[in-house]
C-alpha positions as CSV (number, residue, x, y, z in Angstrom):
1,X,73.1,-59.8,80.7
2,X,71.3,-60.9,77.5
3,X,69.3,-58.8,75.1
4,X,66.0,-60.0,73.7
5,X,63.0,-58.5,72.0
6,X,59.3,-59.3,71.8
7,X,59.4,-59.0,68.0
8,X,62.1,-60.6,65.8
9,X,65.6,-59.2,66.3
10,X,66.1,-59.5,62.6
11,X,64.1,-56.3,62.3
12,X,66.9,-54.3,64.0
13,X,68.8,-53.7,60.7
14,X,65.6,-52.2,59.3
15,X,65.6,-49.8,62.3
16,X,69.1,-48.7,61.3
17,X,68.1,-48.4,57.7
18,X,65.2,-46.3,58.6
19,X,67.5,-43.9,60.6
20,X,70.0,-43.7,57.7
21,X,67.2,-43.1,55.1
22,X,65.5,-40.3,57.0
23,X,68.9,-38.7,57.8
24,X,69.8,-38.8,54.1
25,X,66.5,-37.2,53.1
26,X,67.1,-34.4,55.5
27,X,70.8,-33.8,54.8
28,X,71.3,-35.0,51.1
29,X,71.7,-31.3,50.0
30,X,72.1,-27.9,51.6
31,X,70.8,-24.6,50.3
32,X,70.0,-21.2,51.7
33,X,70.6,-20.9,55.4
34,X,71.3,-24.6,55.6
35,X,74.5,-24.4,53.6
36,X,76.6,-26.6,55.9
37,X,80.1,-27.7,55.2
38,X,80.4,-31.3,54.1
39,X,81.9,-32.6,57.3
40,X,79.2,-30.9,59.4
41,X,76.5,-32.4,57.2
42,X,77.9,-35.9,57.7
43,X,78.1,-35.4,61.5
44,X,74.5,-34.1,61.7
45,X,73.3,-36.9,59.5
46,X,75.0,-39.5,61.7
47,X,73.6,-38.1,64.9
48,X,70.1,-37.9,63.4
49,X,70.4,-41.5,62.0
50,X,71.4,-42.9,65.4
51,X,68.6,-41.1,67.2
52,X,65.9,-42.3,64.7
53,X,67.4,-45.9,64.7
54,X,67.3,-46.0,68.5
55,X,63.7,-44.8,68.7
56,X,62.7,-47.3,66.0
57,X,64.5,-50.1,67.9
58,X,62.3,-49.4,71.0
59,X,59.3,-50.3,68.9
60,X,60.6,-53.9,68.9
61,X,60.0,-53.9,72.7
62,X,63.6,-54.9,73.6
63,X,64.2,-56.4,77.1
64,X,67.3,-57.2,79.0
65,X,67.6,-60.5,80.9
66,X,69.6,-60.0,84.0
67,X,70.8,-62.7,86.5
68,X,70.3,-61.5,90.1
69,X,72.2,-63.2,92.9
70,X,70.8,-63.2,96.4
71,X,72.6,-64.4,99.5
72,X,70.2,-65.5,102.3
73,X,71.2,-66.0,105.9
74,X,69.8,-69.1,107.5
75,X,66.8,-68.5,109.7
76,X,67.0,-69.3,113.5
77,X,63.7,-69.2,115.5
78,X,63.9,-68.3,119.2
79,X,60.7,-69.0,121.1
80,X,60.1,-68.0,124.7
81,X,57.4,-69.5,127.0
82,X,55.2,-66.6,128.1
83,X,52.8,-68.7,130.3
84,X,52.2,-68.0,134.0
85,X,53.3,-71.4,135.2
86,X,56.9,-70.3,134.9
87,X,56.4,-67.6,137.5
88,X,54.1,-69.7,139.7
89,X,56.8,-71.4,141.8
90,X,60.1,-70.5,140.1
91,X,62.4,-67.5,140.5
92,X,60.5,-64.9,138.6
93,X,63.1,-62.2,139.3
94,X,65.8,-64.2,137.6
95,X,63.4,-65.0,134.8
96,X,62.8,-61.4,134.0
97,X,66.4,-60.2,134.8
98,X,69.4,-62.5,134.4
99,X,67.8,-65.0,132.0
100,X,66.1,-62.3,130.0
101,X,69.4,-60.6,129.4
102,X,71.0,-64.0,128.5
103,X,68.4,-64.9,126.0
104,X,68.4,-61.5,124.3
105,X,72.2,-61.6,124.3
106,X,72.1,-65.0,122.5
107,X,69.7,-63.5,119.8
108,X,72.0,-60.5,119.3
109,X,75.2,-62.7,119.1
110,X,73.7,-65.0,116.5
111,X,72.4,-62.1,114.4
112,X,75.8,-61.6,112.7
113,X,75.6,-64.8,110.7
114,X,71.9,-65.7,110.9
115,X,68.5,-64.2,110.5
116,X,67.1,-64.5,114.0
117,X,63.3,-64.4,114.4
118,X,62.0,-64.2,118.0
119,X,58.6,-65.2,119.3
120,X,56.7,-65.6,122.6
121,X,54.2,-68.5,122.9
122,X,51.4,-69.4,125.3
123,X,47.7,-69.0,124.6
124,X,48.8,-67.5,121.2
125,X,52.0,-66.8,119.3
126,X,53.3,-63.2,119.2
127,X,56.4,-61.8,117.7
128,X,59.3,-60.6,119.9
129,X,60.4,-61.7,123.4
130,X,58.0,-60.8,126.1
131,X,58.6,-61.7,129.8
132,X,55.3,-60.6,131.5
133,X,54.4,-64.3,132.0
134,X,50.7,-63.5,131.8
135,X,49.3,-66.2,129.5
136,X,46.9,-68.6,131.1
137,X,47.5,-71.5,128.7
138,X,50.5,-73.1,127.1
139,X,50.4,-74.5,123.5
140,X,54.0,-75.6,122.8
141,X,53.0,-77.4,119.7
142,X,51.6,-74.3,118.1
143,X,54.9,-72.4,118.0
144,X,56.6,-75.3,116.4
145,X,53.8,-75.6,113.9
146,X,54.0,-71.9,113.1
147,X,57.8,-72.2,112.6
148,X,57.1,-75.0,110.1
149,X,54.3,-73.1,108.3
150,X,56.4,-69.9,108.0
151,X,60.0,-71.0,107.6
152,X,60.2,-74.7,106.7
153,X,62.6,-75.4,103.9
154,X,66.3,-75.1,103.3
155,X,66.5,-71.6,104.9
156,X,65.4,-72.8,108.4
157,X,68.5,-73.7,110.3
158,X,67.4,-74.5,113.9
159,X,64.8,-73.7,116.5
160,X,65.6,-72.6,120.1
161,X,62.7,-72.9,122.5
162,X,62.5,-72.5,126.3
163,X,59.9,-73.6,128.7
164,X,59.1,-75.9,131.6
165,X,57.7,-78.7,129.5
166,X,54.1,-78.1,130.8
167,X,51.6,-77.8,128.0
168,X,47.8,-77.8,128.4
169,X,46.5,-77.1,124.9
170,X,47.3,-78.5,121.5
171,X,49.2,-81.5,120.2
172,X,52.2,-83.2,121.6
173,X,55.2,-80.8,120.7
174,X,57.4,-83.8,120.0
175,X,55.3,-84.6,116.9
176,X,55.6,-81.1,115.7
177,X,59.4,-81.0,116.3
178,X,60.0,-84.2,114.4
179,X,58.1,-82.7,111.4
180,X,60.4,-79.6,111.3
181,X,63.4,-81.6,110.3
182,X,65.9,-79.3,112.0
183,X,67.6,-79.3,115.4
184,X,65.4,-78.1,118.2
185,X,67.5,-76.8,121.0
186,X,65.8,-76.5,124.4
187,X,66.4,-74.3,127.4
188,X,64.9,-76.1,130.4
189,X,63.2,-73.6,132.8
190,X,61.0,-74.1,135.9
191,X,61.5,-76.3,138.9
192,X,61.3,-80.1,138.8
193,X,61.0,-80.4,142.6
194,X,57.8,-82.1,143.7
195,X,56.7,-79.8,146.6
196,X,53.9,-80.6,149.0
197,X,50.7,-79.5,147.2
198,X,47.0,-80.1,147.3
199,X,45.3,-79.5,143.9
200,X,41.7,-79.4,142.9
201,X,42.5,-81.1,139.5
202,X,39.0,-80.9,137.9
203,X,35.3,-80.5,138.6
204,X,32.9,-82.5,136.4
205,X,29.4,-81.2,136.2
206,X,26.4,-80.9,133.9
207,X,26.2,-77.7,131.8
208,X,22.4,-77.4,132.5
209,X,20.0,-78.6,135.1
210,X,16.3,-78.1,135.7
211,X,14.7,-76.2,138.5
212,X,13.9,-78.4,141.5
213,X,16.0,-81.3,140.3
214,X,19.2,-82.7,141.8
215,X,22.4,-82.7,139.7
216,X,25.7,-84.5,140.2
217,X,29.0,-82.9,140.7
218,X,32.4,-84.7,140.9
219,X,35.5,-83.0,142.4
220,X,38.8,-84.6,141.5
221,X,41.6,-83.8,144.0
222,X,45.3,-84.7,144.0
223,X,47.8,-84.4,146.8
224,X,51.6,-84.8,146.7
225,X,53.8,-85.4,149.8
226,X,50.9,-84.7,152.2
227,X,50.3,-88.2,153.6
228,X,48.1,-88.4,156.7
229,X,46.9,-84.8,156.4
230,X,43.3,-84.0,156.6
231,X,41.3,-81.6,154.5
232,X,37.7,-81.0,153.4
233,X,36.1,-80.3,150.1
234,X,33.3,-77.8,150.1
235,X,30.7,-76.6,147.6
236,X,29.4,-73.1,148.3
237,X,27.2,-70.5,146.6
238,X,27.3,-66.8,147.5
239,X,29.3,-67.6,150.6
240,X,26.9,-70.2,151.9
241,X,28.1,-73.8,152.2
242,X,25.9,-76.3,150.4
243,X,27.9,-79.5,150.9
244,X,31.1,-80.6,152.8
245,X,33.1,-83.8,152.6
246,X,36.0,-84.7,154.9
247,X,39.1,-86.2,153.2
248,X,42.0,-88.0,154.7
249,X,45.1,-88.1,152.5
250,X,46.3,-91.7,152.6
251,X,49.6,-91.6,150.6
252,X,52.3,-89.3,149.1
253,X,50.7,-89.6,145.7
254,X,47.0,-89.3,146.4
255,X,44.1,-89.1,144.0
256,X,40.4,-89.2,144.9
257,X,37.0,-88.4,143.3
258,X,34.6,-86.7,145.6
259,X,30.9,-86.9,144.5
260,X,28.2,-84.4,145.4
261,X,24.5,-84.1,144.7
262,X,23.1,-80.6,144.7
263,X,19.7,-79.3,144.2
264,X,18.9,-76.6,141.6
265,X,16.9,-74.2,143.8
266,X,16.7,-71.2,141.6
267,X,16.7,-70.5,137.9
268,X,19.3,-68.8,135.8
269,X,23.0,-69.1,135.5
270,X,24.3,-70.2,138.9
271,X,27.9,-70.0,140.1
272,X,29.2,-72.5,142.6
273,X,32.6,-72.5,144.2
274,X,34.3,-75.8,144.8
275,X,37.3,-75.5,147.2
276,X,39.7,-77.8,149.0
277,X,40.8,-76.5,152.4
278,X,44.6,-75.7,152.5
279,X,46.8,-77.8,154.7
280,X,50.0,-76.9,156.5
281,X,53.1,-77.1,154.3
282,X,51.4,-76.6,151.0
283,X,53.5,-74.9,148.4
284,X,50.7,-72.8,146.9
285,X,47.0,-72.3,147.4
286,X,46.2,-70.9,143.9
287,X,45.1,-74.3,142.7
288,X,42.8,-75.2,145.6
289,X,39.5,-73.8,144.2
290,X,37.5,-73.5,141.0
291,X,34.3,-71.7,140.1
292,X,31.8,-73.6,138.0
293,X,28.6,-72.3,136.4
294,X,25.4,-74.3,135.7
295,X,22.5,-73.0,133.8
296,X,19.3,-73.8,135.8
297,X,16.3,-73.9,133.4
298,X,12.8,-73.4,134.5
299,X,11.3,-74.5,131.2
300,X,10.5,-78.2,131.8
301,X,7.6,-79.2,129.7
302,X,4.6,-80.0,131.9
303,X,2.6,-82.9,130.6
304,X,-1.0,-83.7,131.7
305,X,-1.9,-87.4,131.7
306,X,-5.7,-87.4,131.9
307,X,-7.4,-90.8,131.9
308,X,-11.0,-92.0,132.0
309,X,-10.0,-94.4,134.7
310,X,-6.8,-96.0,136.1
311,X,-5.0,-98.0,133.5
312,X,-1.4,-99.5,133.1
313,X,-0.9,-97.4,129.9
314,X,-0.8,-94.2,132.0
315,X,1.8,-95.7,134.3
316,X,3.9,-96.8,131.4
317,X,3.9,-93.3,129.9
318,X,4.6,-91.7,133.3
319,X,7.5,-93.9,133.8
320,X,8.9,-93.2,130.4
321,X,8.7,-89.5,130.8
322,X,10.0,-89.7,134.4
323,X,13.4,-90.8,133.1
324,X,14.1,-87.3,131.7
325,X,14.6,-84.0,133.6
326,X,12.9,-82.2,130.6
327,X,9.4,-83.3,131.5
328,X,7.2,-82.9,134.6
329,X,4.2,-85.3,134.4
330,X,0.9,-84.8,136.2
331,X,-1.4,-87.9,136.3
332,X,-5.1,-87.0,136.7
333,X,-8.5,-88.6,136.1
334,X,-11.5,-87.1,134.5
335,X,-13.8,-87.8,137.4
336,X,-14.0,-84.8,139.7
337,X,-10.9,-83.1,138.4
338,X,-10.7,-79.3,138.1
339,X,-7.9,-78.7,135.6
340,X,-6.1,-75.4,134.8
341,X,-5.3,-76.1,131.1
342,X,-2.9,-73.1,130.8
343,X,-0.4,-74.7,133.2
344,X,0.4,-77.5,130.7
345,X,2.5,-77.8,127.6
346,X,0.9,-81.0,126.4
347,X,-2.3,-83.0,127.2
348,X,-2.4,-86.7,126.7
349,X,-6.0,-88.1,126.9
350,X,-6.4,-91.8,127.5
351,X,-9.8,-93.2,126.4
352,X,-11.3,-89.7,126.4
353,X,-13.7,-88.1,125.5
354,X,-16.6,-90.2,126.5
355,X,-20.3,-89.6,126.6
356,X,-20.0,-89.2,130.3
357,X,-16.9,-87.0,130.2
358,X,-17.1,-84.9,127.0
359,X,-14.3,-82.5,128.1
360,X,-15.6,-80.0,125.7
361,X,-14.7,-76.9,127.8
362,X,-11.2,-78.3,128.4
363,X,-10.6,-79.0,124.8
364,X,-11.9,-75.6,123.7
365,X,-9.5,-73.9,126.1
366,X,-6.6,-76.0,124.9
367,X,-7.4,-75.1,121.3
368,X,-7.7,-71.4,122.1
369,X,-4.3,-71.5,123.8
370,X,-2.6,-73.7,121.1
371,X,-1.9,-76.5,123.6
372,X,-1.2,-79.8,121.7
373,X,-3.3,-82.9,122.5
374,X,-2.5,-86.6,122.1
375,X,-5.4,-89.0,122.1
376,X,-5.0,-92.7,123.0
377,X,-8.1,-94.6,121.8
378,X,-9.8,-97.3,123.8
379,X,-13.1,-98.8,124.8
380,X,-16.0,-96.5,125.8
381,X,-14.9,-93.5,123.8
382,X,-17.2,-91.0,122.1
383,X,-15.8,-91.3,118.6
384,X,-18.0,-88.5,117.2
385,X,-16.5,-86.1,119.8
386,X,-13.0,-87.5,119.0
387,X,-13.5,-87.0,115.2
388,X,-14.5,-83.4,115.8
389,X,-11.1,-82.6,117.3
390,X,-9.1,-82.9,114.0
391,X,-6.3,-85.0,115.5
392,X,-5.3,-86.3,112.1
393,X,-7.3,-89.5,112.4
394,X,-11.0,-90.2,111.9
395,X,-12.9,-93.4,112.6
396,X,-16.2,-94.3,110.9
397,X,-18.4,-97.4,111.0
398,X,-17.3,-98.3,114.5
399,X,-18.7,-101.4,116.0
400,X,-18.6,-102.4,119.6
401,X,-15.6,-104.7,119.1
402,X,-11.9,-104.5,119.1
403,X,-9.1,-106.1,117.0
404,X,-5.4,-106.7,117.7
405,X,-3.0,-104.6,115.5
406,X,0.8,-104.7,115.5
407,X,3.0,-101.8,114.5
408,X,4.5,-101.3,111.1
409,X,6.9,-98.4,110.7
410,X,6.1,-96.1,107.8
411,X,9.4,-95.6,105.9
412,X,8.1,-92.4,104.3
413,X,7.5,-90.6,107.6
414,X,10.0,-87.7,107.8
415,X,8.9,-85.5,110.8
416,X,11.5,-87.3,112.9
417,X,13.8,-90.3,112.5
418,X,13.9,-93.7,114.2
419,X,17.1,-95.8,114.4
420,X,17.1,-99.2,112.7
421,X,17.2,-101.0,116.1
422,X,14.2,-99.0,117.3
423,X,12.2,-99.9,114.1
424,X,13.0,-103.6,114.6
425,X,11.9,-103.4,118.3
426,X,8.6,-101.6,117.5
427,X,7.6,-104.1,114.8
428,X,8.3,-107.0,117.3
429,X,6.1,-105.4,120.1
430,X,2.8,-107.1,120.9
431,X,-0.4,-105.8,119.3
432,X,-2.5,-103.0,120.6
433,X,-6.2,-103.3,121.1
434,X,-7.8,-101.0,118.5
435,X,-11.5,-100.2,117.9
436,X,-13.0,-102.1,114.9
437,X,-13.9,-99.6,112.2
438,X,-12.7,-97.7,109.2
439,X,-9.7,-95.5,109.8
440,X,-9.0,-92.5,107.7
441,X,-5.8,-90.3,107.8
442,X,-6.4,-86.5,107.7
443,X,-5.3,-84.5,104.7
444,X,-2.4,-82.8,106.5
445,X,-1.6,-85.8,108.7
446,X,1.2,-88.3,108.5
447,X,1.4,-91.8,110.0
448,X,4.5,-93.0,111.8
449,X,3.0,-96.4,112.5
450,X,0.4,-98.4,110.5
451,X,-1.6,-101.5,111.5
452,X,-0.7,-105.1,110.7
453,X,-3.7,-107.3,111.6
454,X,-2.5,-110.8,111.7
455,X,-0.4,-111.2,108.5
456,X,-2.3,-108.5,106.6
457,X,-0.5,-105.2,106.2
458,X,-3.0,-102.3,106.1
459,X,-2.8,-98.6,105.5
460,X,-4.8,-97.9,108.7
461,X,-2.8,-95.5,111.0
462,X,-1.7,-96.8,114.4
463,X,0.1,-93.6,115.3
464,X,-0.9,-90.5,113.3
465,X,0.3,-86.9,113.7
466,X,-0.8,-83.6,112.2
467,X,-0.2,-79.9,112.5
468,X,-2.9,-77.2,112.6
469,X,-1.2,-73.9,112.2
470,X,1.3,-73.9,115.0
471,X,-0.6,-76.5,117.1
472,X,0.3,-80.2,116.7
473,X,-2.0,-83.1,117.4
474,X,-1.5,-86.9,117.6
475,X,-3.6,-90.0,118.0
476,X,-2.7,-93.6,119.0
477,X,-5.3,-95.9,117.6
478,X,-5.4,-98.4,120.5
479,X,-4.6,-99.2,124.1
480,X,-2.0,-101.6,125.5
481,X,1.1,-99.5,125.5
482,X,2.1,-101.0,128.8
483,X,2.7,-104.3,127.0
484,X,5.2,-102.6,124.7
485,X,7.2,-101.4,127.7
486,X,7.3,-104.9,129.2
487,X,8.2,-106.5,125.9
488,X,11.0,-104.0,125.4
489,X,12.5,-105.1,128.7
490,X,12.0,-108.8,127.8
491,X,13.5,-108.7,124.3
492,X,16.1,-106.0,124.7
493,X,17.0,-105.9,128.4
494,X,15.8,-102.3,128.9
495,X,13.0,-99.9,128.3
496,X,15.1,-97.7,126.0
497,X,13.2,-98.2,122.8
498,X,9.8,-97.6,124.2
499,X,10.9,-94.6,126.3
500,X,12.6,-93.1,123.3
501,X,9.5,-93.4,121.2
502,X,7.4,-91.6,123.9
503,X,10.1,-88.9,124.3
504,X,10.2,-88.2,120.5
505,X,6.5,-88.1,120.3
506,X,6.2,-85.7,123.3
507,X,9.1,-83.6,122.0
508,X,7.4,-83.3,118.6
509,X,4.1,-82.3,120.0
510,X,5.2,-79.9,122.7
511,X,7.9,-78.2,120.7
512,X,8.2,-74.6,121.8
513,X,8.7,-72.2,118.9
514,X,10.6,-69.0,119.5
515,X,8.3,-66.3,118.2
516,X,10.6,-63.5,119.4
517,X,11.5,-61.4,116.4
518,X,14.7,-60.1,117.9
519,X,17.2,-62.8,119.0
520,X,20.7,-62.7,120.4
521,X,23.0,-65.7,120.4
522,X,26.3,-66.2,122.3
523,X,28.2,-68.8,124.2
524,X,27.2,-69.6,127.8
525,X,30.8,-69.5,129.0
526,X,33.9,-67.6,127.9
527,X,37.4,-67.7,129.3
528,X,39.5,-64.7,130.2
529,X,41.4,-65.1,127.0
530,X,38.4,-65.2,124.7
531,X,36.9,-62.3,122.9
532,X,33.2,-61.9,123.7
533,X,31.5,-62.4,120.4
534,X,27.7,-62.2,120.0
535,X,25.4,-62.3,117.0
536,X,21.8,-61.0,116.7
537,X,19.0,-61.4,114.2
538,X,15.9,-59.2,113.6
539,X,12.9,-60.4,111.7
540,X,10.1,-58.2,110.2
541,X,6.4,-59.1,110.4
542,X,6.9,-61.6,107.6
543,X,9.8,-63.2,109.5
544,X,12.4,-62.0,106.9
545,X,15.8,-61.1,108.2
546,X,16.4,-57.3,108.3
547,X,19.1,-55.2,109.9
548,X,18.3,-51.6,108.8
549,X,17.5,-50.4,112.4
550,X,20.4,-49.9,114.8
551,X,20.7,-52.6,117.5
552,X,22.3,-51.8,120.9
553,X,23.2,-53.9,123.9
554,X,24.3,-53.1,127.4
555,X,26.4,-55.5,129.4
556,X,26.4,-55.3,133.3
557,X,28.9,-56.9,135.6
558,X,28.2,-58.2,139.1
559,X,28.8,-54.8,140.6
560,X,26.3,-53.1,138.3
561,X,28.8,-51.4,136.1
562,X,27.4,-51.0,132.6
563,X,29.2,-51.4,129.2
564,X,27.1,-50.1,126.3
565,X,27.8,-51.4,122.7
566,X,26.3,-51.1,119.3
567,X,26.0,-54.1,117.0
568,X,27.7,-54.0,113.6
569,X,25.8,-55.0,110.5
570,X,27.0,-58.2,108.8
571,X,25.1,-59.4,105.8
572,X,21.5,-59.3,107.0
573,X,22.3,-59.9,110.6
574,X,24.2,-58.2,113.4
575,X,27.5,-59.0,115.1
576,X,29.3,-57.7,118.2
577,X,32.9,-58.3,119.2
578,X,33.2,-56.8,122.7
579,X,36.8,-58.0,123.2
580,X,38.0,-59.4,126.5
581,X,36.2,-58.9,129.7
582,X,37.2,-59.4,133.3
583,X,36.1,-62.7,134.9
584,X,32.7,-62.8,136.4
585,X,29.0,-63.1,135.6
586,X,27.5,-60.6,133.1
587,X,23.9,-59.9,132.3
588,X,22.8,-58.1,129.2
589,X,19.9,-56.4,127.6
590,X,19.6,-55.8,123.9
591,X,17.1,-53.6,122.1
592,X,16.1,-52.2,118.7
593,X,13.1,-50.7,117.1
594,X,11.4,-51.7,113.8
595,X,8.3,-50.1,112.3
596,X,7.6,-48.2,115.5
597,X,7.7,-51.5,117.6
598,X,10.3,-51.8,120.3
599,X,12.0,-55.2,120.6
600,X,14.0,-56.2,123.6
601,X,15.7,-59.4,124.8
602,X,18.0,-60.2,127.7
603,X,20.3,-63.0,128.9
604,X,23.5,-63.7,130.8
605,X,26.9,-65.3,130.3
606,X,30.0,-66.0,132.4
607,X,33.7,-65.2,131.9
608,X,35.8,-67.8,133.7
609,X,39.3,-67.5,135.0
610,X,41.9,-69.7,133.4
611,X,43.2,-72.1,136.0
612,X,45.1,-74.6,133.8
613,X,48.5,-73.1,134.5
614,X,48.0,-73.5,138.2
615,X,47.1,-77.1,138.2
616,X,50.6,-78.3,137.5
617,X,53.7,-76.4,138.6
618,X,56.3,-79.3,138.4
619,X,58.4,-78.8,135.3
620,X,58.5,-81.7,132.9
621,X,62.1,-81.7,131.8
622,X,61.8,-85.3,130.5
623,X,59.6,-84.1,127.7
624,X,62.0,-81.3,126.9
625,X,64.9,-83.7,126.8
626,X,63.0,-86.1,124.6
627,X,62.1,-83.2,122.2
628,X,65.7,-82.2,121.9
629,X,67.0,-85.8,121.4
630,X,64.5,-86.6,118.7
631,X,65.4,-83.6,116.6
632,X,69.2,-83.7,117.2
633,X,69.3,-80.6,119.4
634,X,70.7,-80.0,122.9
635,X,69.1,-79.2,126.2
636,X,70.7,-76.7,128.5
637,X,69.8,-74.8,131.7
638,X,69.9,-71.0,132.1
639,X,73.5,-69.9,132.2
640,X,74.5,-72.5,129.6
641,X,73.2,-70.8,126.4
642,X,76.7,-70.6,125.0
643,X,76.4,-74.4,124.4
644,X,73.5,-73.8,122.0
645,X,75.4,-71.1,120.1
646,X,78.4,-73.3,119.8
647,X,76.2,-76.2,118.5
648,X,74.7,-74.0,115.9
649,X,77.9,-72.5,114.7
650,X,79.5,-76.0,114.4
651,X,76.9,-77.3,112.0
652,X,78.2,-76.6,108.6
653,X,74.9,-77.2,106.9
654,X,73.5,-74.1,108.8
655,X,75.1,-71.7,106.4
656,X,74.2,-68.8,104.1
657,X,72.8,-69.9,100.7
658,X,73.2,-68.2,97.4
659,X,70.2,-68.0,95.0
660,X,70.3,-66.8,91.4
661,X,67.3,-65.9,89.4
662,X,66.7,-64.4,86.0
663,X,64.8,-61.1,85.8
664,X,63.7,-59.2,82.7
665,X,63.6,-55.4,82.4
666,X,62.3,-53.3,79.5
667,X,65.2,-51.6,77.8
668,X,63.1,-48.4,77.4
669,X,63.0,-48.3,81.2
670,X,66.8,-47.8,81.5
671,X,67.4,-44.2,82.3
672,X,70.8,-44.0,80.8
673,X,69.4,-44.8,77.3
674,X,67.0,-41.8,77.6
675,X,70.0,-39.5,78.3
676,X,71.9,-41.0,75.3
677,X,68.9,-40.2,73.0
678,X,68.4,-36.8,74.5
679,X,72.2,-36.2,74.1
680,X,72.1,-37.1,70.4
681,X,69.1,-34.8,69.7
682,X,70.7,-32.0,71.7
683,X,74.0,-32.3,69.8
684,X,72.2,-32.0,66.5
685,X,70.2,-29.0,67.7
686,X,73.3,-27.2,69.1
687,X,75.3,-27.8,65.9
688,X,72.4,-26.5,63.7
689,X,72.1,-23.4,65.9
690,X,75.8,-22.8,65.9
691,X,75.8,-23.0,62.1
692,X,73.0,-20.5,61.9
693,X,70.1,-22.9,61.1
694,X,66.9,-23.8,62.9
């Protein structure tokens, strides 16, 4: 223990001198009632001098430097596999009884010399040993990573982990074990016997489809030790079989992909059950079926192709849009057509309007409903009627002639992007036939393509776009798009560049803007281990985020049971954490009220059961043995845990460590010094009172 002060220790004699000086002033003479004997005066002066000197010394802020010695036990981590695969085919009674007592006994036995920390891992890591075996996933690497994050260093002595070697989430545990740098001892659980089993390994499918379209589905099945058996794979919905495929198992280790094509017959989130019929001798039927969910959308954008007469351009555009499920194309001609404009999301006019077909009523209805229009210019058009539409392009001084114009991509166009390969392809396409005249770009318009006539680069637009409020318009200055599609195939081996241009143009023009002022967002699918988290936004009349009103939501399961919740306010938005829900399909309706206006929205989501633990029930002891060998640990079976304890106790480097560290304490904080000071002052007071003084 060393004494030090904030201020110079050379001031300590001054503190003593101050005490002596003040004591001398007080007791230098005695008169009246204070006529003390000489020895008494010396004693009182000494006591007073010591008290004052001690108080003055505290003004130097003295501190005591103390060396503390701490002995730390080495840390041992014991991790138990809490996943359901251990109880799927093994002896679950022994797991919860005999083995549980053995593992807890090992932890208690090692606690005398080591600090034992116990955990259970599966979907997540939790402290303590839990044997419910309810986790639907196994992340073996996570527990080793957690041991590294929390205990890595000289205090970590070893890790003891049990399990069946089956992991279906996270990194390879062997990598995490190597990083720990300490022995990882393994208790191999589970059964390595390959029993006869038929497994629906996976189902591949699209997340969304469109109403009326067919969508693919691929079922992957695996069979072990069931050669020559027959089974069938069925796809059903609401108990009704939609498709069936017979399968003959041709070998002991059998894999096969079974493709299906189904039709999306109704909108919404649809649940389909894919099942493999059980066969005789199968060890378990828990892994023979899976439920999948596909969102069937009924919001395909309907495009009207309206031509003055048949033309190959119309066929090229129809073929380009036909390659995507997002569009439904209707090809019509102006002659004799009665068109319901409100049924379409986009109108493409080819060589229209003309003096014969002005289309004024149609265009007025389209404008009133905010339906975008794309014009493709060509021979015979009424340019005055076209200019009146405000498409972003105006033509003046037109003569009854045409010119050939190739495309140049405008690098400053920023409403959507084109890849470099597509830019090169467009600029190599053959020329379009454009009317001869003066082309002017509208004030709010932008040109994606400009015209190159021969070797002359012009500023004349070849493809112009504009936006009028929330309505978008476009104009292509000439006809001959069919040549572009043929040239794309000739030069690039596909129609991809031309089709992508048409898709981007249509997507830009027919973009649907969500005008709902109350919006709720969430994932389409959750698993049984996920918390149901949803967020919501509310906009005022100026489309500014607000969250002053209360927002509520009601979830309903497939049986009609309702679960009401209230959103929490987070920042300027809303958030809901509904926790975990049982598996199934849920619909919801959310509502709030702002400025006297009621806002509602609805939707649905699915909570899927976790099936990963049932897909493989054959223990992988090879992985466990490799994990132990790489780290210098041992692998044992239940009933042999004494070997792990012996291996740990025999390693001398796994021993308690002594750590010393200096700590400083203010001297004034020591309680015994207070009592010394109090004692000195008390002695002086008692002697003075005893001698008749005050």
